[in-house]
C-alpha beads as a LAMMPS data file, in Angstrom:
LAMMPS data file: protein, C-alpha beads

105 atoms
104 bonds

1 atom types
1 bond types

-500.0 500.0 xlo xhi
-500.0 500.0 ylo yhi
-500.0 500.0 zlo zhi

Masses

1 110.0

Atoms # bond

1 1 1 483.344 143.775 86.788
2 1 1 480.311 141.850 85.429
3 1 1 478.357 145.118 85.290
4 1 1 481.014 146.701 83.136
5 1 1 481.175 143.689 80.787
6 1 1 477.370 143.688 80.479
7 1 1 477.329 147.463 79.733
8 1 1 480.091 147.097 77.128
9 1 1 478.318 144.166 75.485
10 1 1 475.047 146.119 75.372
11 1 1 476.776 149.170 73.908
12 1 1 478.558 147.064 71.298
13 1 1 475.231 145.428 70.315
14 1 1 473.592 148.871 69.971
15 1 1 476.409 150.203 67.805
16 1 1 476.290 147.104 65.625
17 1 1 472.528 147.428 65.195
18 1 1 472.869 151.074 64.200
19 1 1 475.774 150.411 61.810
20 1 1 474.148 147.527 59.905
21 1 1 472.248 148.511 56.768
22 1 1 468.756 147.434 57.782
23 1 1 466.815 150.625 57.371
24 1 1 466.063 151.742 53.855
25 1 1 464.957 155.160 55.026
26 1 1 468.454 156.532 54.473
27 1 1 469.362 154.539 51.337
28 1 1 468.814 154.894 47.605
29 1 1 466.927 151.616 47.132
30 1 1 468.172 149.640 44.152
31 1 1 471.446 149.283 42.334
32 1 1 474.070 151.657 40.935
33 1 1 475.951 150.007 38.078
34 1 1 479.118 150.939 36.199
35 1 1 481.838 149.503 34.086
36 1 1 485.428 149.339 35.311
37 1 1 488.777 148.257 33.827
38 1 1 488.678 145.633 31.064
39 1 1 484.918 146.090 30.726
40 1 1 484.141 144.427 34.065
41 1 1 480.736 145.302 35.510
42 1 1 480.451 146.590 39.081
43 1 1 477.503 147.548 41.317
44 1 1 476.500 148.901 44.685
45 1 1 473.223 147.693 46.257
46 1 1 471.137 150.172 48.280
47 1 1 473.828 152.839 48.634
48 1 1 473.470 155.339 51.554
49 1 1 472.109 158.789 50.731
50 1 1 474.352 161.855 50.579
51 1 1 477.617 159.984 50.880
52 1 1 480.399 160.616 48.342
53 1 1 482.199 157.550 47.016
54 1 1 485.560 157.805 45.271
55 1 1 486.241 155.261 42.591
56 1 1 489.495 153.383 43.122
57 1 1 489.978 152.713 39.420
58 1 1 488.609 153.569 35.973
59 1 1 484.813 154.021 36.041
60 1 1 482.451 154.703 33.141
61 1 1 478.986 153.826 31.822
62 1 1 477.170 154.828 35.031
63 1 1 473.598 153.478 35.259
64 1 1 471.184 154.511 38.025
65 1 1 468.806 151.670 38.901
66 1 1 467.940 153.145 42.282
67 1 1 464.811 155.073 43.147
68 1 1 466.778 158.253 43.909
69 1 1 468.838 160.671 41.740
70 1 1 472.573 160.536 41.860
71 1 1 475.458 162.686 40.612
72 1 1 478.741 161.485 39.104
73 1 1 481.757 163.762 39.152
74 1 1 484.832 164.003 36.955
75 1 1 487.139 164.243 39.988
76 1 1 487.503 162.557 43.355
77 1 1 485.723 163.815 46.502
78 1 1 482.655 164.775 44.438
79 1 1 484.458 167.686 42.728
80 1 1 484.775 168.725 39.102
81 1 1 482.220 168.429 36.320
82 1 1 478.941 166.984 37.579
83 1 1 476.349 164.891 35.691
84 1 1 473.006 164.257 37.428
85 1 1 471.457 160.899 36.612
86 1 1 467.747 160.398 37.334
87 1 1 466.372 156.977 38.506
88 1 1 466.322 154.512 35.624
89 1 1 468.688 156.596 33.471
90 1 1 472.342 156.312 32.510
91 1 1 475.198 158.750 31.914
92 1 1 475.887 159.754 28.287
93 1 1 477.910 157.176 26.412
94 1 1 481.671 157.510 27.013
95 1 1 481.289 159.446 30.239
96 1 1 483.973 158.527 32.751
97 1 1 483.763 159.531 36.461
98 1 1 485.896 159.433 39.556
99 1 1 483.302 159.849 42.313
100 1 1 479.529 159.553 42.899
101 1 1 476.999 160.741 45.443
102 1 1 473.532 159.314 45.937
103 1 1 470.407 161.363 46.577
104 1 1 472.502 164.568 47.207
105 1 1 471.000 167.306 49.336

Bonds

1 1 1 2
2 1 2 3
3 1 3 4
4 1 4 5
5 1 5 6
6 1 6 7
7 1 7 8
8 1 8 9
9 1 9 10
10 1 10 11
11 1 11 12
12 1 12 13
13 1 13 14
14 1 14 15
15 1 15 16
16 1 16 17
17 1 17 18
18 1 18 19
19 1 19 20
20 1 20 21
21 1 21 22
22 1 22 23
23 1 23 24
24 1 24 25
25 1 25 26
26 1 26 27
27 1 27 28
28 1 28 29
29 1 29 30
30 1 30 31
31 1 31 32
32 1 32 33
33 1 33 34
34 1 34 35
35 1 35 36
36 1 36 37
37 1 37 38
38 1 38 39
39 1 39 40
40 1 40 41
41 1 41 42
42 1 42 43
43 1 43 44
44 1 44 45
45 1 45 46
46 1 46 47
47 1 47 48
48 1 48 49
49 1 49 50
50 1 50 51
51 1 51 52
52 1 52 53
53 1 53 54
54 1 54 55
55 1 55 56
56 1 56 57
57 1 57 58
58 1 58 59
59 1 59 60
60 1 60 61
61 1 61 62
62 1 62 63
63 1 63 64
64 1 64 65
65 1 65 66
66 1 66 67
67 1 67 68
68 1 68 69
69 1 69 70
70 1 70 71
71 1 71 72
72 1 72 73
73 1 73 74
74 1 74 75
75 1 75 76
76 1 76 77
77 1 77 78
78 1 78 79
79 1 79 80
80 1 80 81
81 1 81 82
82 1 82 83
83 1 83 84
84 1 84 85
85 1 85 86
86 1 86 87
87 1 87 88
88 1 88 89
89 1 89 90
90 1 90 91
91 1 91 92
92 1 92 93
93 1 93 94
94 1 94 95
95 1 95 96
96 1 96 97
97 1 97 98
98 1 98 99
99 1 99 100
100 1 100 101
101 1 101 102
102 1 102 103
103 1 103 104
104 1 104 105
């Protein structure tokens, strides 16, 4: 029984180490910023590459302060009209979006 507990604990530790964002090799280093409802500012720090995020509420004024390109989409699930935003750039004024992907392939 001790061997099983030890194996489970080791496996859990390994999964936790892999799941924690420690490696920047697979992340767009920096911040992605946007404005939500009532003009409140939001951000994501070091977002993972090639993962689509759906916005849960109004999102506009996207600004890419990461070191990788990103794409904002007019619809959820990274569908609809796409606007590519280079590092250090921002979306055209008044551009709203419903999803975003970082460093798309």
